[in-house]
A tleap script that builds the chain and sets N, CA, C and O, in Angstrom:
source leaprc.protein.ff14SB
mol = sequence {
  NMET GLN ALA THR VAL GLY ASP THR LEU LEU
  VAL HIE GLY ARG THR VAL GLY GLN HIE ASP
  ARG THR ALA GLU VAL VAL GLU VAL LEU GLY
  THR ASN GLY THR PRO PRO TYR ARG VAL ARG
  PHE ALA ASP ASP GLY HIE GLU ALA LEU MET
  SER PRO GLY PRO ASP THR VAL VAL ARG HIE
  LYS GLU PRO CGLY
}
set mol.1.N position { -7.856 -2.970 8.130 }
set mol.1.CA position { -7.256 -1.992 7.255 }
set mol.1.C position { -8.208 -1.732 6.100 }
set mol.1.O position { -8.767 -2.657 5.513 }
set mol.2.N position { -8.383 -0.439 5.783 }
set mol.2.CA position { -9.211 -0.050 4.645 }
set mol.2.C position { -8.480 0.993 3.828 }
set mol.2.O position { -7.859 1.905 4.374 }
set mol.3.N position { -8.558 0.850 2.504 }
set mol.3.CA position { -7.920 1.801 1.602 }
set mol.3.C position { -8.785 1.946 0.358 }
set mol.3.O position { -9.636 1.105 0.070 }
set mol.4.N position { -8.549 3.028 -0.368 }
set mol.4.CA position { -9.227 3.257 -1.636 }
set mol.4.C position { -8.172 3.525 -2.706 }
set mol.4.O position { -7.009 3.786 -2.396 }
set mol.5.N position { -8.589 3.458 -3.960 }
set mol.5.CA position { -7.675 3.732 -5.066 }
set mol.5.C position { -7.102 5.133 -4.894 }
set mol.5.O position { -7.839 6.087 -4.646 }
set mol.6.N position { -5.792 5.249 -5.027 }
set mol.6.CA position { -5.109 6.530 -4.855 }
set mol.6.C position { -4.461 6.702 -3.498 }
set mol.6.O position { -3.596 7.563 -3.335 }
set mol.7.N position { -4.859 5.898 -2.515 }
set mol.7.CA position { -4.204 5.946 -1.207 }
set mol.7.C position { -2.785 5.411 -1.344 }
set mol.7.O position { -2.463 4.708 -2.301 }
set mol.8.N position { -1.946 5.752 -0.378 }
set mol.8.CA position { -0.565 5.285 -0.362 }
set mol.8.C position { -0.357 4.368 0.828 }
set mol.8.O position { -0.808 4.657 1.937 }
set mol.9.N position { 0.326 3.264 0.590 }
set mol.9.CA position { 0.702 2.361 1.669 }
set mol.9.C position { 2.169 2.586 1.985 }
set mol.9.O position { 3.013 2.559 1.090 }
set mol.10.N position { 2.472 2.806 3.249 }
set mol.10.CA position { 3.845 2.944 3.709 }
set mol.10.C position { 4.213 1.639 4.401 }
set mol.10.O position { 3.671 1.300 5.453 }
set mol.11.N position { 5.145 0.914 3.789 }
set mol.11.CA position { 5.576 -0.389 4.313 }
set mol.11.C position { 6.909 -0.179 5.017 }
set mol.11.O position { 7.913 0.137 4.379 }
set mol.12.N position { 6.915 -0.354 6.329 }
set mol.12.CA position { 8.130 -0.172 7.117 }
set mol.12.C position { 9.082 -1.344 6.907 }
set mol.12.O position { 8.652 -2.495 6.834 }
set mol.13.N position { 10.381 -1.045 6.811 }
set mol.13.CA position { 11.391 -2.098 6.705 }
set mol.13.C position { 11.380 -2.954 7.951 }
set mol.13.O position { 11.252 -2.439 9.062 }
set mol.14.N position { 11.512 -4.259 7.777 }
set mol.14.CA position { 11.426 -5.171 8.918 }
set mol.14.C position { 12.770 -5.632 9.442 }
set mol.14.O position { 12.840 -6.246 10.506 }
set mol.15.N position { 13.838 -5.347 8.713 }
set mol.15.CA position { 15.160 -5.753 9.162 }
set mol.15.C position { 16.116 -4.569 9.075 }
set mol.15.O position { 15.845 -3.597 8.369 }
set mol.16.N position { 17.213 -4.650 9.778 }
set mol.16.CA position { 18.209 -3.586 9.757 }
set mol.16.C position { 18.718 -3.418 8.330 }
set mol.16.O position { 19.076 -4.389 7.664 }
set mol.17.N position { 18.742 -2.169 7.874 }
set mol.17.CA position { 19.219 -1.866 6.541 }
set mol.17.C position { 18.148 -1.900 5.469 }
set mol.17.O position { 18.395 -1.479 4.339 }
set mol.18.N position { 16.963 -2.393 5.801 }
set mol.18.CA position { 15.868 -2.413 4.835 }
set mol.18.C position { 15.086 -1.112 4.972 }
set mol.18.O position { 14.601 -0.786 6.055 }
set mol.19.N position { 14.967 -0.377 3.881 }
set mol.19.CA position { 14.304 0.920 3.913 }
set mol.19.C position { 12.793 0.773 3.805 }
set mol.19.O position { 12.278 -0.230 3.310 }
set mol.20.N position { 12.092 1.811 4.288 }
set mol.20.CA position { 10.649 1.870 4.102 }
set mol.20.C position { 10.355 1.999 2.619 }
set mol.20.O position { 11.154 2.557 1.868 }
set mol.21.N position { 9.202 1.480 2.196 }
set mol.21.CA position { 8.784 1.578 0.800 }
set mol.21.C position { 7.375 2.149 0.753 }
set mol.21.O position { 6.586 1.953 1.678 }
set mol.22.N position { 7.067 2.848 -0.314 }
set mol.22.CA position { 5.710 3.351 -0.507 }
set mol.22.C position { 5.132 2.748 -1.775 }
set mol.22.O position { 5.844 2.497 -2.748 }
set mol.23.N position { 3.832 2.524 -1.743 }
set mol.23.CA position { 3.125 1.948 -2.882 }
set mol.23.C position { 1.759 2.615 -2.991 }
set mol.23.O position { 1.078 2.823 -1.987 }
set mol.24.N position { 1.369 2.945 -4.208 }
set mol.24.CA position { 0.051 3.532 -4.460 }
set mol.24.C position { -0.942 2.413 -4.731 }
set mol.24.O position { -0.645 1.481 -5.479 }
set mol.25.N position { -2.119 2.502 -4.126 }
set mol.25.CA position { -3.179 1.530 -4.372 }
set mol.25.C position { -3.790 1.843 -5.737 }
set mol.25.O position { -4.326 2.931 -5.947 }
set mol.26.N position { -3.705 0.885 -6.664 }
set mol.26.CA position { -4.269 1.084 -7.997 }
set mol.26.C position { -5.558 0.290 -8.200 }
set mol.26.O position { -6.312 0.557 -9.136 }
set mol.27.N position { -5.814 -0.695 -7.318 }
set mol.27.CA position { -7.054 -1.458 -7.386 }
set mol.27.C position { -7.312 -2.102 -6.033 }
set mol.27.O position { -6.401 -2.650 -5.413 }
set mol.28.N position { -8.563 -2.033 -5.579 }
set mol.28.CA position { -8.968 -2.679 -4.327 }
set mol.28.C position { -9.730 -3.944 -4.706 }
set mol.28.O position { -10.752 -3.870 -5.389 }
set mol.29.N position { -9.247 -5.095 -4.272 }
set mol.29.CA position { -9.854 -6.366 -4.644 }
set mol.29.C position { -10.738 -6.952 -3.548 }
set mol.29.O position { -11.523 -7.864 -3.805 }
set mol.30.N position { -10.614 -6.433 -2.330 }
set mol.30.CA position { -11.453 -6.895 -1.230 }
set mol.30.C position { -12.766 -6.124 -1.192 }
set mol.30.O position { -12.976 -5.203 -1.981 }
set mol.31.N position { -13.639 -6.501 -0.281 }
set mol.31.CA position { -14.912 -5.806 -0.130 }
set mol.31.C position { -14.774 -4.641 0.837 }
set mol.31.O position { -14.066 -4.736 1.840 }
set mol.32.N position { -15.443 -3.562 0.537 }
set mol.32.CA position { -15.471 -2.369 1.397 }
set mol.32.C position { -14.085 -1.835 1.731 }
set mol.32.O position { -13.850 -1.390 2.854 }
set mol.33.N position { -13.168 -1.873 0.774 }
set mol.33.CA position { -11.846 -1.293 0.967 }
set mol.33.C position { -10.836 -2.167 1.682 }
set mol.33.O position { -9.758 -1.700 2.050 }
set mol.34.N position { -11.174 -3.431 1.881 }
set mol.34.CA position { -10.252 -4.324 2.586 }
set mol.34.C position { -9.303 -5.013 1.599 }
set mol.34.O position { -9.592 -5.070 0.403 }
set mol.35.N position { -8.176 -5.534 2.090 }
set mol.35.CA position { -7.224 -6.220 1.214 }
set mol.35.C position { -7.855 -7.455 0.575 }
set mol.35.O position { -8.875 -7.956 1.047 }
set mol.36.N position { -7.248 -7.932 -0.486 }
set mol.36.CA position { -5.960 -7.560 -1.079 }
set mol.36.C position { -6.080 -6.330 -1.973 }
set mol.36.O position { -7.163 -5.956 -2.422 }
set mol.37.N position { -4.905 -5.709 -2.215 }
set mol.37.CA position { -4.800 -4.532 -3.071 }
set mol.37.C position { -3.790 -4.805 -4.184 }
set mol.37.O position { -2.793 -5.497 -3.979 }
set mol.38.N position { -4.064 -4.251 -5.356 }
set mol.38.CA position { -3.040 -4.202 -6.399 }
set mol.38.C position { -2.355 -2.851 -6.207 }
set mol.38.O position { -3.015 -1.812 -6.198 }
set mol.39.N position { -1.042 -2.867 -6.055 }
set mol.39.CA position { -0.288 -1.648 -5.749 }
set mol.39.C position { 0.842 -1.445 -6.749 }
set mol.39.O position { 1.309 -2.388 -7.390 }
set mol.40.N position { 1.273 -0.176 -6.868 }
set mol.40.CA position { 2.434 0.176 -7.686 }
set mol.40.C position { 3.462 0.818 -6.768 }
set mol.40.O position { 3.195 1.847 -6.148 }
set mol.41.N position { 4.641 0.205 -6.684 }
set mol.41.CA position { 5.690 0.706 -5.806 }
set mol.41.C position { 6.360 1.926 -6.413 }
set mol.41.O position { 6.656 1.957 -7.608 }
set mol.42.N position { 6.600 2.945 -5.568 }
set mol.42.CA position { 7.151 4.221 -6.022 }
set mol.42.C position { 8.611 4.108 -6.438 }
set mol.42.O position { 9.046 4.809 -7.351 }
set mol.43.N position { 9.376 3.235 -5.781 }
set mol.43.CA position { 10.816 3.196 -6.048 }
set mol.43.C position { 11.192 2.562 -7.386 }
set mol.43.O position { 12.180 2.958 -8.004 }
set mol.44.N position { 10.407 1.578 -7.835 }
set mol.44.CA position { 10.765 0.937 -9.101 }
set mol.44.C position { 9.601 0.770 -10.078 }
set mol.44.O position { 9.795 0.285 -11.192 }
set mol.45.N position { 8.400 1.164 -9.673 }
set mol.45.CA position { 7.243 1.149 -10.569 }
set mol.45.C position { 6.598 -0.202 -10.802 }
set mol.45.O position { 5.633 -0.298 -11.560 }
set mol.46.N position { 7.113 -1.262 -10.161 }
set mol.46.CA position { 6.490 -2.559 -10.411 }
set mol.46.C position { 5.183 -2.677 -9.640 }
set mol.46.O position { 4.999 -2.046 -8.599 }
set mol.47.N position { 4.284 -3.494 -10.166 }
set mol.47.CA position { 2.990 -3.714 -9.536 }
set mol.47.C position { 2.966 -5.087 -8.889 }
set mol.47.O position { 3.609 -6.026 -9.357 }
set mol.48.N position { 2.212 -5.183 -7.801 }
set mol.48.CA position { 2.109 -6.443 -7.075 }
set mol.48.C position { 0.751 -6.531 -6.400 }
set mol.48.O position { 0.081 -5.520 -6.190 }
set mol.49.N position { 0.360 -7.733 -6.069 }
set mol.49.CA position { -0.822 -7.982 -5.278 }
set mol.49.C position { -0.371 -8.036 -3.828 }
set mol.49.O position { 0.588 -8.738 -3.504 }
set mol.50.N position { -1.051 -7.302 -2.949 }
set mol.50.CA position { -0.553 -7.158 -1.583 }
set mol.50.C position { -1.675 -7.262 -0.559 }
set mol.50.O position { -2.733 -6.650 -0.711 }
set mol.51.N position { -1.429 -8.039 0.474 }
set mol.51.CA position { -2.286 -8.077 1.655 }
set mol.51.C position { -1.419 -7.586 2.805 }
set mol.51.O position { -0.706 -8.375 3.426 }
set mol.52.N position { -1.474 -6.283 3.095 }
set mol.52.CA position { -0.552 -5.672 4.062 }
set mol.52.C position { -0.670 -6.264 5.458 }
set mol.52.O position { -1.741 -6.678 5.901 }
set mol.53.N position { 0.471 -6.286 6.129 }
set mol.53.CA position { 0.537 -6.755 7.504 }
set mol.53.C position { 0.610 -5.589 8.475 }
set mol.53.O position { 0.372 -4.443 8.094 }
set mol.54.N position { 0.938 -5.877 9.733 }
set mol.54.CA position { 0.967 -4.841 10.768 }
set mol.54.C position { 2.106 -3.835 10.598 }
set mol.54.O position { 2.145 -2.826 11.303 }
set mol.55.N position { 3.027 -4.095 9.678 }
set mol.55.CA position { 4.136 -3.174 9.433 }
set mol.55.C position { 3.794 -2.139 8.356 }
set mol.55.O position { 4.671 -1.414 7.884 }
set mol.56.N position { 2.519 -2.076 7.972 }
set mol.56.CA position { 2.075 -1.178 6.905 }
set mol.56.C position { 1.071 -0.170 7.438 }
set mol.56.O position { 0.205 -0.501 8.248 }
set mol.57.N position { 1.205 1.083 6.963 }
set mol.57.CA position { 0.315 2.171 7.355 }
set mol.57.C position { -0.350 2.718 6.092 }
set mol.57.O position { 0.307 2.896 5.067 }
set mol.58.N position { -1.657 2.983 6.172 }
set mol.58.CA position { -2.375 3.587 5.047 }
set mol.58.C position { -2.333 5.104 5.197 }
set mol.58.O position { -2.668 5.644 6.251 }
set mol.59.N position { -1.921 5.775 4.143 }
set mol.59.CA position { -1.994 7.238 4.077 }
set mol.59.C position { -3.081 7.568 3.066 }
set mol.59.O position { -2.897 7.430 1.857 }
set mol.60.N position { -4.220 8.009 3.593 }
set mol.60.CA position { -5.366 8.284 2.726 }
set mol.60.C position { -5.105 9.539 1.900 }
set mol.60.O position { -4.528 10.512 2.386 }
set mol.61.N position { -5.546 9.497 0.633 }
set mol.61.CA position { -5.370 10.645 -0.234 }
set mol.61.C position { -6.234 11.794 0.268 }
set mol.61.O position { -7.293 11.591 0.862 }
set mol.62.N position { -5.754 12.996 0.015 }
set mol.62.CA position { -6.484 14.191 0.443 }
set mol.62.C position { -7.689 14.381 -0.476 }
set mol.62.O position { -7.565 14.230 -1.691 }
set mol.63.N position { -8.863 14.714 0.096 }
set mol.63.CA position { -10.030 14.957 -0.746 }
set mol.63.C position { -9.803 16.195 -1.649 }
set mol.63.O position { -9.147 17.166 -1.270 }
set mol.64.N position { -10.378 16.102 -2.854 }
set mol.64.CA position { -10.299 17.273 -3.726 }
set mol.64.C position { -9.435 17.115 -4.835 }
set mol.64.O position { -9.288 18.035 -5.639 }
savepdb mol mol.pdb
quit
């Protein structure tokens, strides 16, 4: 997985009733865009350190 600052991570809910969450990458701590990432969650604005698993998809920001 590779991401850059400004990309969005879509974290799929893993259990019934758990909703998908989105988080913006605010800092890349790994080398060459690899995890871990410091992210800000869209639903409540809190920041966390995250090493995404297979239930996460990177949505790259549009150039420009």
